[in-house]
Structures are given as structure tokens and as C-alpha cells.
GUMILUM-353031 format. One line per 4 residues: their letters; for each residue x, y, z of C-alpha. Coordinates in Angstrom, 2 decimals. Each point is the difference from the previous one (the first is absolute). Layout:
# residues N
A> X/Y/Z ~ ...;
This chain:
# residues 494
MKTI> -14.13/-20.78/-29.83 ~ -1.70/-1.77/1.99 ~ -2.92/2.36/1.79 ~ -0.81/-0.70/3.62;
KLTF> -2.88/1.77/1.97 ~ 0.79/0.97/3.40 ~ -2.55/1.41/2.58 ~ 0.76/3.37/1.74;
YFLI> -0.31/1.13/2.51 ~ 1.59/-2.61/2.51 ~ -2.10/-0.58/2.63 ~ 1.28/0.67/3.80;
ALGL> 3.50/1.28/1.50 ~ -0.50/-3.09/2.41 ~ -2.99/1.92/1.76 ~ 0.13/3.48/-0.75;
SSCE> -2.30/0.49/-3.19 ~ -3.39/-0.16/0.10 ~ -2.49/-2.23/-1.38 ~ -2.26/2.76/-1.97;
DFLS> 3.47/1.18/-1.33 ~ 0.47/-3.39/-1.67 ~ -3.82/-0.44/-0.83 ~ 0.37/3.24/-1.53;
EIPD> 2.70/-1.24/-2.83 ~ -0.80/-3.18/-0.78 ~ -0.54/-0.98/-2.93 ~ 0.40/2.94/-1.87;
NRTQ> 3.21/1.50/0.75 ~ 2.23/-2.32/-1.91 ~ 3.12/0.17/-1.97 ~ 1.90/-1.79/-2.39;
IDSP> 3.41/-0.56/1.00 ~ 1.43/-1.42/-3.74 ~ 3.69/1.36/0.11 ~ 3.14/1.27/1.70;
EKIS> -1.03/3.66/-0.54 ~ -3.39/-0.89/2.30 ~ 1.65/-1.63/2.67 ~ 2.57/2.67/0.07;
ELLV> -2.96/2.40/1.06 ~ -1.33/-2.48/2.16 ~ 2.96/-0.11/1.62 ~ -0.17/3.51/0.69;
NAYP> -2.19/-0.51/3.08 ~ 1.94/-2.66/1.18 ~ 2.15/2.69/2.65 ~ -1.66/0.60/3.49;
PANY> -1.96/2.60/-0.52 ~ -0.20/1.67/3.32 ~ 2.64/1.46/2.60 ~ 1.37/-1.92/2.78;
MEFT> 2.50/2.75/1.03 ~ -2.26/1.98/2.61 ~ -1.05/-2.83/1.89 ~ 3.86/-1.47/0.16;
ETMT> 1.75/3.29/0.40 ~ -2.13/0.92/2.96 ~ 1.02/-3.05/1.98 ~ 3.19/0.17/-0.31;
DNVF> 2.55/2.38/2.37 ~ -0.22/2.88/-2.67 ~ -2.99/1.26/1.28 ~ -0.46/1.75/2.95;
DSGQ> -3.03/1.83/1.96 ~ 0.19/3.39/-0.98 ~ -2.58/1.40/2.92 ~ -2.15/1.39/-2.43;
RNLT> -3.21/-0.90/1.91 ~ -2.31/1.85/-2.82 ~ 1.59/-2.55/-2.55 ~ -0.86/-3.20/1.58;
VLYN> -2.06/-2.43/-2.10 ~ -0.78/-3.61/0.90 ~ 1.80/-1.31/-3.02 ~ 2.96/1.55/0.72;
TQNY> -0.08/-0.92/3.14 ~ -1.18/-3.72/-0.86 ~ 3.48/-0.37/-1.87 ~ 2.12/1.38/2.75;
NWDV> -1.56/-2.35/2.35 ~ 0.80/-3.23/-2.13 ~ -3.88/-0.01/0.99 ~ -2.40/-1.51/-3.00;
PTRV> -0.84/3.13/-2.06 ~ -4.35/-0.15/-0.43 ~ 0.66/2.51/-3.29 ~ -0.29/-2.06/-3.24;
DFDT> 0.48/2.28/-2.70 ~ 3.04/1.98/-0.90 ~ 3.91/-0.93/0.95 ~ -1.27/-2.60/2.29;
PASY> 0.34/-3.79/0.52 ~ -3.19/-1.43/-0.87 ~ 0.22/2.27/-3.64 ~ 3.75/-1.49/-0.21;
WEAC> -0.80/-3.65/0.21 ~ -2.98/0.85/-2.43 ~ 2.38/1.61/-2.76 ~ 2.47/-2.81/0.82;
YKAI> -2.65/-2.76/-1.36 ~ -1.28/1.75/-2.61 ~ 3.65/0.16/-1.29 ~ 0.00/-3.19/0.50;
AHAN> -3.28/-0.73/-1.94 ~ 1.23/1.88/-2.74 ~ 3.92/-1.79/-0.22 ~ -2.07/-3.30/0.15;
QALA> -2.34/0.83/-3.00 ~ 3.10/0.84/-1.78 ~ 1.86/-3.37/0.84 ~ -3.62/-1.80/-1.37;
AIKE> 0.14/2.02/-2.77 ~ 3.40/-0.83/-1.29 ~ -1.05/-3.59/1.03 ~ -3.28/-0.20/-2.66;
LGDT> 2.49/1.65/-2.60 ~ 2.89/-2.66/0.26 ~ 2.71/1.32/2.58 ~ 2.02/0.93/-3.33;
KQLE> 3.22/1.97/0.22 ~ -2.06/2.75/-1.40 ~ -1.45/0.28/3.20 ~ 2.57/-0.02/2.06;
PQKG> 0.95/3.53/1.16 ~ -4.14/-0.02/1.38 ~ 0.69/-3.17/1.74 ~ 3.34/1.29/1.76;
EALL> -2.12/3.09/1.11 ~ -3.35/-1.62/1.26 ~ 1.86/-2.31/1.93 ~ 2.87/2.55/1.68;
CRAY> -3.64/1.98/0.67 ~ -1.91/-2.90/1.46 ~ 3.37/-0.76/1.87 ~ 0.55/3.98/1.21;
AHFM> -3.90/-0.20/1.34 ~ 0.64/-2.57/2.12 ~ 3.40/0.65/1.64 ~ -1.79/3.64/1.04;
LVSL> -2.87/-2.27/1.57 ~ 2.08/-2.34/1.85 ~ 2.14/2.26/0.93 ~ -2.59/2.29/1.93;
WSKP> -2.38/-2.64/0.88 ~ 2.01/-2.70/1.40 ~ 2.73/-0.41/2.33 ~ 3.89/0.63/-1.53;
YNPA> 1.49/-2.95/-1.82 ~ 1.70/-2.28/2.27 ~ 1.20/-3.29/-1.83 ~ -0.72/-1.47/3.45;
TAVT> -3.51/0.28/0.57 ~ -1.09/1.23/-3.75 ~ -1.50/-3.45/-0.11 ~ -2.37/0.60/2.85;
DLGI> -0.95/4.16/-0.40 ~ -3.02/0.91/-1.53 ~ 1.03/1.58/-3.56 ~ -3.06/1.15/-2.35;
PYVF> -1.99/-1.56/-2.51 ~ 2.06/-0.30/-3.15 ~ -2.09/-0.07/-3.13 ~ 0.84/-1.45/-3.29;
EPET> -2.86/-0.02/-2.45 ~ -2.53/2.65/-1.05 ~ -3.25/0.37/2.02 ~ -2.82/-2.11/-1.40;
VLLK> -2.70/-0.33/3.20 ~ -1.02/2.34/1.89 ~ 1.23/0.72/3.66 ~ 2.45/-3.01/-0.51;
KYKR> 1.03/-0.76/3.42 ~ 4.04/-0.21/0.87 ~ 2.16/-1.08/2.48 ~ 3.13/1.00/1.32;
NTVA> 3.03/-1.59/-1.40 ~ 2.89/0.25/2.27 ~ 2.87/2.49/-0.04 ~ 2.67/-2.63/-1.36;
EVFN> -2.40/-0.95/-2.71 ~ -0.63/3.71/-1.43 ~ 3.93/0.50/0.10 ~ 0.45/-3.25/-2.17;
FIEK> -2.83/1.28/-2.20 ~ 1.31/3.56/-0.72 ~ 3.32/-1.42/-0.43 ~ -1.16/-2.28/-2.75;
DLEE> -1.87/3.13/-1.62 ~ 2.91/2.38/0.58 ~ 3.04/-2.23/-1.51 ~ -2.53/-1.11/-3.51;
GLKY> -0.96/3.72/-0.23 ~ 3.83/1.00/0.51 ~ 0.59/-2.18/-3.37 ~ -2.50/1.94/-2.37;
VTNE> 0.03/3.51/2.00 ~ 0.70/2.38/-2.97 ~ 0.23/3.75/-0.19 ~ -2.16/0.58/-2.96;
YKHQ> -2.37/2.51/1.51 ~ -1.57/2.70/-1.38 ~ -0.36/1.52/3.51 ~ 3.30/-2.14/1.44;
KFHF> -0.11/1.18/3.56 ~ -3.61/-1.11/0.62 ~ 0.49/-3.75/-0.72 ~ 2.42/-2.19/1.32;
NKSA> 2.87/0.33/-2.30 ~ 3.26/-1.94/0.76 ~ 1.53/2.48/2.30 ~ -2.89/0.27/1.64;
ANCF> -0.67/-4.01/0.10 ~ 3.75/-0.51/1.18 ~ -1.06/2.78/3.02 ~ -2.55/-1.85/1.34;
ASRF> 2.00/-3.27/-0.42 ~ 2.31/1.73/2.22 ~ -2.54/0.93/2.77 ~ -1.28/-3.74/0.10;
YLIK> 3.15/-1.84/0.26 ~ 1.10/2.64/2.65 ~ -3.22/-1.16/2.08 ~ 1.20/-3.33/-0.65;
GEWQ> 3.36/0.74/1.05 ~ 1.47/-1.30/-3.39 ~ 3.00/1.95/-0.06 ~ 1.81/-1.01/-3.32;
KVIS> -3.31/0.07/-1.88 ~ -0.22/3.95/1.65 ~ 2.88/0.45/-1.84 ~ -0.26/-1.47/-3.12;
VSSE> -2.94/1.75/-1.25 ~ 1.33/2.73/1.36 ~ 3.04/0.17/-2.33 ~ -1.14/2.39/-2.48;
LGSN> 0.87/2.90/2.40 ~ 3.10/-1.04/1.24 ~ 1.78/1.95/2.98 ~ -0.22/3.29/-1.53;
PEGK> -2.90/0.46/-2.13 ~ 0.75/3.74/-0.84 ~ -3.32/1.73/-1.58 ~ -2.36/-2.95/1.09;
LRDY> -0.43/1.23/3.51 ~ -2.65/2.93/1.43 ~ 1.97/3.97/-0.66 ~ -1.45/1.57/2.59;
QSYL> 2.45/3.01/-0.48 ~ -2.84/0.13/-3.07 ~ -2.96/0.62/2.53 ~ 1.73/2.67/2.05;
NLTS> 0.43/1.56/-3.48 ~ -3.86/0.63/-0.11 ~ -0.86/1.09/3.06 ~ -1.44/3.19/-1.81;
NLDA> -2.31/-2.29/-1.78 ~ -1.31/-2.51/2.62 ~ -2.75/-1.51/-2.18 ~ 2.74/-0.98/-2.84;
AIMK> 2.41/-1.56/2.80 ~ -2.98/-2.18/1.50 ~ -0.95/-1.38/-3.04 ~ 3.81/-0.68/-0.83;
YASK> 0.03/-2.52/2.72 ~ -2.78/-2.78/-2.08 ~ 1.07/1.51/-3.45 ~ 0.66/-2.47/-2.64;
DEAT> 3.04/1.70/-1.15 ~ 1.70/-0.70/3.35 ~ 2.90/-2.02/-0.48 ~ -0.31/-2.03/3.27;
NLLL> -3.79/-0.55/-0.33 ~ -0.56/-3.72/-1.17 ~ -3.82/-0.39/0.55 ~ -2.53/2.51/0.56;
VSVN> -3.52/-0.49/0.50 ~ -2.71/2.79/-0.36 ~ -2.88/-0.76/2.90 ~ -3.17/1.40/1.47;
SIYS> 1.05/1.53/3.04 ~ 0.13/3.19/2.30 ~ 3.31/-0.61/1.98 ~ 1.47/3.84/-1.17;
RSFY> -2.86/1.11/1.94 ~ 0.92/-1.83/2.92 ~ 3.01/2.04/0.82 ~ -1.41/3.09/1.52;
SNRY> -3.47/-2.22/0.79 ~ 1.63/-2.39/2.44 ~ 0.92/0.15/3.38 ~ 2.62/-3.05/-0.19;
QLTG> 2.39/1.08/-2.07 ~ 3.80/1.07/-0.67 ~ 0.10/3.39/2.53 ~ 2.29/2.96/0.06;
ADED> 1.15/-1.05/3.53 ~ 1.27/-3.60/-0.46 ~ 1.02/0.89/-4.15 ~ 3.61/-0.14/1.05;
QIFG> 0.22/-3.41/1.01 ~ -0.36/-1.17/-3.02 ~ 1.01/2.80/-1.99 ~ 2.64/1.97/2.39;
SQTN> 3.92/0.11/-0.95 ~ 0.73/-2.48/2.85 ~ -1.80/-2.69/-1.73 ~ 2.67/0.42/-3.12;
VFGK> 3.30/-2.31/0.69 ~ 1.84/2.71/-1.61 ~ -1.92/3.05/2.33 ~ -0.67/1.80/-2.84;
SWLY> -3.90/1.51/-1.22 ~ -2.05/-2.47/-1.89 ~ -1.66/1.58/-3.27 ~ -2.86/-1.35/0.77;
FTLS> -2.65/3.18/1.20 ~ -3.51/0.06/1.37 ~ -2.98/2.60/-0.49 ~ -2.10/0.81/3.13;
YNGA> -3.66/0.17/0.83 ~ -1.28/1.27/2.75 ~ 2.20/2.46/0.68 ~ 2.92/-2.50/0.12;
ITKF> -1.76/-2.23/2.23 ~ -0.26/-2.92/-2.67 ~ 2.37/-0.67/-2.47 ~ 0.19/-1.94/-3.68;
VPKV> 3.13/-0.89/-2.82 ~ -2.17/1.26/-2.84 ~ -0.94/-3.32/-1.91 ~ -3.25/-0.34/-0.79;
YEYF> -2.27/1.79/-2.26 ~ -3.57/-0.15/-0.53 ~ -1.61/0.53/-3.64 ~ -3.38/0.14/0.60;
KITN> -1.93/-0.79/-2.89 ~ -3.46/1.94/-0.30 ~ -2.44/-2.52/-0.89 ~ -3.48/2.54/-0.10;
ANAG> 1.08/3.50/-0.21 ~ -2.83/1.45/0.72 ~ -0.54/-1.40/3.11 ~ 3.97/0.48/0.38;
IGEP> 0.63/-4.05/1.22 ~ 2.16/-2.58/-1.04 ~ 2.62/-2.04/1.21 ~ 3.86/0.16/1.44;
YNTL> 2.73/-1.71/-0.92 ~ 3.75/-0.66/0.93 ~ 2.81/-1.07/-1.81 ~ 1.91/-2.33/1.99;
VLLS> 3.69/-1.56/0.12 ~ -0.57/-3.81/0.42 ~ 3.93/-1.09/-1.05 ~ 2.77/2.19/-0.16;
NDEF> 3.86/0.29/-0.76 ~ 0.50/1.09/3.42 ~ -1.20/-2.88/1.68 ~ 1.07/-2.32/-2.60;
FLNR> 3.84/1.19/0.78 ~ -1.01/-0.24/4.21 ~ -1.06/-3.56/-0.56 ~ 3.16/-0.79/-1.62;
IEAH> 1.95/1.68/3.00 ~ -2.02/-1.81/2.37 ~ 1.43/-3.50/-2.01 ~ 3.58/0.88/0.05;
IMTN> -0.24/0.94/3.49 ~ -1.68/-3.72/0.58 ~ 2.59/-2.02/-1.99 ~ 3.00/2.08/2.04;
QFDL> 1.40/2.20/-2.88 ~ 0.28/3.11/2.31 ~ 2.72/1.73/-2.06 ~ -2.62/-0.16/-3.14;
ANAE> -2.66/1.22/2.40 ~ 1.95/2.95/1.31 ~ 0.52/1.15/-3.57 ~ -3.24/-0.08/-1.00;
LQYF> -1.61/0.97/3.65 ~ 2.19/3.07/-1.22 ~ -1.24/0.70/-3.51 ~ -3.89/-0.40/1.40;
IGTR> 1.06/2.40/3.16 ~ 2.04/2.57/-2.44 ~ -3.12/0.25/-2.42 ~ -2.21/1.14/2.64;
TEDY> 2.79/2.69/2.33 ~ 0.13/3.21/-0.61 ~ 3.74/0.94/-0.78 ~ 1.10/-3.66/-0.49;
DPST> 3.41/-0.36/-0.62 ~ 1.56/-3.47/-1.08 ~ 3.35/0.46/0.94 ~ -0.79/0.81/3.97;
DIVT> -3.61/-1.33/0.51 ~ 0.82/-3.18/0.15 ~ -1.87/-3.23/1.31 ~ 2.06/-2.17/2.12;
EELI> -0.62/-2.83/2.16 ~ 0.35/1.89/3.49 ~ -1.75/2.72/-1.64 ~ -3.23/-2.30/-0.16;
LDQY> 1.03/-1.73/3.44 ~ -0.09/3.68/1.82 ~ -3.20/1.32/-1.92 ~ -2.24/-3.21/0.53;
PVIA> 0.76/-1.78/3.13 ~ -1.01/-3.72/0.80 ~ -2.73/0.31/1.90 ~ -1.17/-3.68/1.89;
DEFT> -2.84/-1.61/-1.66 ~ -0.68/2.79/-2.04 ~ 0.05/-1.41/-3.39 ~ -0.97/-3.50/0.28;
PFYG> -1.09/-1.14/-3.86 ~ -0.46/-3.78/-0.19 ~ 3.43/-0.78/-1.39 ~ 2.03/1.72/2.99;
LTPK> 2.90/2.79/-0.30 ~ 3.80/-0.02/0.77 ~ 0.35/3.14/2.55 ~ 1.68/1.82/-3.44;
QASY> -2.65/-1.36/-2.31 ~ -2.43/1.98/2.83 ~ 1.50/2.99/-0.28 ~ 0.12/0.27/-4.00;
IKAV> -3.50/-1.22/-0.07 ~ -0.99/2.63/2.10 ~ 1.69/2.63/-2.12 ~ -2.18/-1.48/-2.92;
ADLR> -2.91/0.16/1.63 ~ 0.57/3.80/1.28 ~ 0.51/0.55/-3.41 ~ -2.94/-1.82/-1.50;
KRDF> -2.11/2.26/2.79 ~ 1.03/3.18/-1.02 ~ 0.07/-0.70/-3.89 ~ -3.26/-1.34/0.06;
IHEG> -1.85/2.27/2.46 ~ -3.93/0.12/-0.97 ~ 0.62/-3.01/-2.29 ~ -1.19/-2.40/2.77;
LRWF> 2.85/-2.49/-0.78 ~ 1.64/0.69/4.17 ~ -3.18/-2.12/0.58 ~ 1.54/-3.19/-1.44;
DIRR> 3.39/0.67/1.65 ~ -1.93/0.27/3.07 ~ -1.56/-3.70/-0.45 ~ 3.23/-1.80/-1.47;
FDLK> 2.50/1.14/2.43 ~ -3.11/-0.03/2.79 ~ 0.91/3.25/1.31 ~ -1.59/1.72/3.52;
ITHR> -1.95/2.92/-1.13 ~ -0.93/2.97/2.41 ~ -3.13/2.43/-0.97 ~ -0.01/2.65/2.56;
FFDA> -3.10/2.42/0.56 ~ -0.54/3.29/1.74 ~ -3.12/-1.07/1.40 ~ 0.42/-3.34/0.79;
PPNI> 2.62/-3.11/1.41 ~ 2.07/-0.92/-3.15 ~ -0.91/-3.06/-1.72 ~ 2.57/-2.40/-0.95;
LQKG> 0.13/-2.99/-3.16 ~ 2.06/-2.67/2.03 ~ 2.61/-2.05/-1.76 ~ -2.65/-3.31/-1.14;
DKRQ> -2.84/2.26/0.62 ~ -3.04/-1.38/-1.94 ~ -1.11/3.46/-1.59 ~ 3.14/0.25/-2.34;
VLQI> -2.44/-2.57/-1.74 ~ -3.10/2.28/-1.77 ~ -3.59/-1.31/1.03 ~ -1.52/-2.10/-2.85;
PLNA> -2.63/2.84/-1.46 ~ -3.62/-0.61/1.31 ~ -1.63/-0.47/-3.05 ~ 3.01/-2.50/-1.10;
SNQG> -0.85/-2.03/3.22 ~ -3.68/0.24/-0.31 ~ 0.65/-2.42/-2.95 ~ 1.60/-2.83/2.18;
IEKN> 3.67/2.18/-0.06 ~ 1.72/-1.55/3.19 ~ 0.63/3.37/1.99 ~ 3.60/0.23/1.35;
PR> 0.16/-0.78/4.11 ~ 0.12/2.86/2.37;
């Protein structure tokens, strides 16, 4: 077999890695990538090893002012106000930007190795994973640092640099592709990756297995408004994905063992979890240390029985901090890896759910709504809501058009995606967005719905006037990290 030498570690994350780090690793840190197994080992690092959930969640309407002035910290306040954070370490936009480009660098190095080894059929599983990883990281970048996809403006909207090749020069200069170009590149990588994706992994849930790849595809096509493609890639779920969605009653059964309940959410053994990643993060600490958080006073807006179309209690449960002033749904568990036992220091890690059957199924329902298959959408909504409703009775708890229209009345110019909605579609889409908002609380996915539906968001304060994110607000788009813009990456307008 042909042997190739590839230089590690990759030179920059588009402006965030230092020259000193680079010079300290060249030329001695080299490895020979000469087998599918070694390429697979390389691809373990092709998933962004950072957490976007804290900053995206704090920008949403799931977060409120707890009034705990003693918990006021600058980073949390900046995110709540849609300001540019000055912090660049754990759980920040700057760290996530860097992590995405590091993941892309690993994917590109794997693809270069595959090409050098002849791009054989034996290497197709690795090729599929590398392409999907490259597509995913670029998709997350463009979904945070560019305007929402709109085919009418995408050819001129600033995207992000799409990187195809391993780094070979120090501090290479990049320009931003347009949003249209980025989406075309993502789609090409995604569709080619889907041809080769496999389930043959030792730790399947930590890789792009077939279901995870299809779920990612459904999210991508949903953003583009390509409903039939969403339906096609989600066909494995059907309309009654029994045993595939999250069993919230099982979490309630563990309330006497909260650590077990929290660890269960991101477990590889949970059927709904399709893609997991372990990241350097202190997110689990924010629920008791941040002033702007889910609060006891506002919890009912999201989890009250009046928000359930059946008028029943939800099976979700929350835990309390600070005398029940701040609340959280147990999802994030910290594993602290000791690096120096004598000094008592180490590294904090959280395992995050990147893709799940719960999201996958909601994407499918949304596509059925947008193709006017309302009877099918009713049955699927009933199934999904039923799995989250206390004392659900399928013989009496029935989703009907009248029920949805009554629970989710149309408000003029509230949901305004680029593709437009009929009044009936608007009510149903509002219902799905509400389910997604609740189901993925703390996971930051609500921010992506706020952007694509161009929702107006108001953040209120106990000691200041409200701050409003208007429709079309430039703050919907994150500012390019300072170290990247200092290397020539064009900033977003403000």
C-alpha cells in the first residue's frame, strides 16, 4: 500500500491559531496516514470540539432576566443583548469558529489522504464521513455568521470561507464565499457523502452514521425549502416512529437519581440520539451562575399546561437553582478530566446531542405541512405531542385542524420565511416551531428558527429598558471573531 507523509497540525483556524503554536509543531509532528484505520482515527477530530449551545440559547426567547444582580457576568450579558462577546475561551462564538475550522482541516486532511491512496472503494466509508464532516462544519458556520439563506439574495450575501484543501502555508489569506456558493458546496459534499456513509463504527453515535447523515440532510433541505427532499431522507421514520423518540417518562422515573437522569440525556444508549460529540465546555455550570437564564417566574410560558394542545401537563421536568429563581431541564452533565491530581486541575467536558430523531421527525412534519399534507401532519403531531404528554390518551387526545388553528392563531407578519406561508400553514408551522422551542431548550436550536422565520424577540430587564431584536436585525448575524478579521476575513456590517 502506498505510504504518504502528511504534516500535522494544521496551520490556522482562519486566523485563530498562533504562529508560536504552528512553529512549535513543524516539522517534527508528522504521521504516516497509510490505511483506512489511520484515516478513521484522523476523522475522530473532524467534529467541532466546542459548544455553540450556550451563546445561541442565550440569544433566544427561552431566556429571561432572573433579577439576580449578583450573578451578572459580562459574557452572559453580552449574549443576552446580542452584543459581540469579548470572551474567547469556553462556549464562545470565537471558540466555536475556531473549532469548526479545525474540524474542517481534519476532514480535508483525510480527503487528501484518501486521494493519495487512490480513492479506492475500500476507502469509501472514510470518504463519506469526511465529506459529511466538512459539510456540517461549514453549515454551522454559515448558519451563525451569515444572513439566513434566501435564494433571492444568497448570490450577494456574505457567506464564510469554504475550505477544500489542507493548510500548506502559514496564515493563508481567505475571502468569504457568498451564501449561495457555500450552500452549493455544502450540498455537493452532503450528497456525495450520503452515497458512502456507513454504520460500521465501533462507537456509532459519535460518527456520521446513516441516520445522523439523513437527519443533517433534512435540516439542510428544510433551510432551503426543499420539502420533498426532507420527506425523502426522513422516510426511515415513518409517521409513528415507535421506540425512536425520547422517552420522557423514563427521565421522571430517575428523579431520585438526578446524576443518572442528566447523564441519560446525551447517552449513546438513547435511541433518539443520532450524533454525539464530547466538547471542552463549562456549559453545565451556567445554569446556576448566569443571571440571564430560564427563570422560575417565566417557566410557565414554555412548560405550562396551557401550552399543550390537549390541556394536559408536559412530561418534561425542570430543576431549580438559586431558590427556584433560575431553572433548567437536566440535559448537560460535566465530566471533569483530571490532568494533574496533585494540583487538582483538569479539563471540563460535556457530551452534546448534535442530531436526534426528535429533530428529524419534526423536520418531517414541517415538510408535510409545507406540502399541504395536513391529515398526515395531524397524525404525526399527535404522535409527537403524545410522547411528551402526561396521561396521554390516543382515543381522546386527538390533533385536529381546529385545535391547531385555535391554539396557534395567525399573527400578521409574525413568521416570515423567504418562501411565504398560507394562513393555515402559518398556524401549523407556528405549532412545530413551538414544539421545537420547548423540546430543544438549552440546546440553542431555537436561535436557528428565530433566524429563518425572522422572528422579533424582546429581552426584558429588571433594571433597564427592553432590548428588541427586530425583524431583519443585523445582530441576527454573529460578528466575525476579532482574530479572524485581523487576518483579513471581512467583517459583517453593523
